[in-house]
C-alpha positions in Angstrom: 0.2 0.0 -0.2 1.0 3.7 -0.9 1.3 6.0 1.4 1.6 9.6 1.6 1.9 12.4 3.7 1.3 16.5 3.4 2.8 19.1 5.0 0.2 21.4 6.6 1.4 23.9 4.6 0.7 21.6 1.2 -2.6 20.4 2.1 -3.4 24.3 2.9 -2.4 24.9 -0.3 -3.9 21.8 -2.1 -7.9 23.1 0.3 -7.0 26.5 -1.5 -6.8 25.1 -5.2 -9.9 22.9 -4.6 -11.4 25.3 -3.6 -10.5 27.4 -6.1 -11.4 25.2 -8.9 -14.6 24.1 -7.2 -16.2 27.8 -7.2 -15.1 28.2 -11.1 -16.8 24.8 -11.4 -19.8 26.0 -9.9 -20.4 29.5 -11.2 -24.2 29.4 -13.5 -23.9 32.2 -15.9 -27.4 32.1 -17.2 -30.1 30.2 -17.8 -33.3 30.0 -19.9 -37.0 28.1 -19.4 -36.7 25.6 -22.0 -39.8 23.8 -21.0 -42.2 23.0 -18.1 -40.2 23.1 -15.1 -37.1 22.8 -17.5 -33.8 24.6 -17.3 -31.3 24.9 -19.7 -28.3 25.9 -17.3 -24.9 27.7 -18.4 -22.6 27.0 -16.1 -19.1 28.3 -16.8 -17.5 25.0 -17.7 -20.6 23.2 -19.1 -24.7 23.1 -20.0 -27.4 21.0 -18.4 -30.7 21.2 -19.6 -32.9 20.2 -16.1 -36.4 19.3 -15.2 -37.2 20.3 -12.1 -40.7 18.6 -12.2 -39.5 14.9 -10.6 -37.7 16.8 -7.6 -40.9 19.6 -6.7 -43.3 17.0 -6.8 -41.5 14.8 -4.7 -43.6 13.4 -1.5 -40.2 14.2 0.9 -39.5 17.5 -0.9 -39.2 20.5 2.0 -42.6 22.6 2.1 -40.4 25.7 1.3 -40.7 24.3 -2.3 -44.4 24.3 -2.4 -44.9 27.5 -4.2 -42.9 26.4 -7.3 -45.3 23.8 -8.1 -47.2 26.5 -9.8 -45.9 26.6 -13.0 -46.5 30.2 -13.4 -44.4 31.0 -10.2 -41.9 28.6 -11.4 -41.1 30.7 -14.3 -40.6 33.5 -12.2 -37.4 32.6 -11.6 -34.1 35.1 -12.0 -30.5 34.9 -11.9 -29.4 36.5 -8.6 -25.9 36.2 -7.8 -25.5 33.3 -9.6 -28.2 31.6 -7.7 -31.8 30.4 -9.1 -33.9 32.9 -7.4 -38.0 33.6 -7.1 -39.7 36.3 -5.7 -40.2 34.2 -2.3 -36.3 34.2 -1.7 -35.8 30.8 -2.2 -33.4 29.2 -4.4 -31.5 27.2 -5.9 -26.8 26.9 -4.7 -25.6 26.3 -8.2 -23.7 23.9 -6.0 -26.2 22.2 -5.5 -27.6 21.8 -8.9 -24.1 21.7 -10.7 
């Protein structure tokens, strides 16, 4: 078995690099509504199409997301500080949907 050890300084540098890489990857640049409950998301390094309907209508989903079940309300989404956000303050962190 190969074992390696890092100094505290090396570990700190690694964590800083990893954090920077992850933050860059999770940057949501724009979105477009492409269907019912479906958004085309453009991140810094990739694009994804996500249908939020299965999540929103799942029985275990928290009550805080209940307003988003109304399609007209869901379509009021905006991009605020790289987060998908609705008028009541409900949001999705880009890292969560990346």
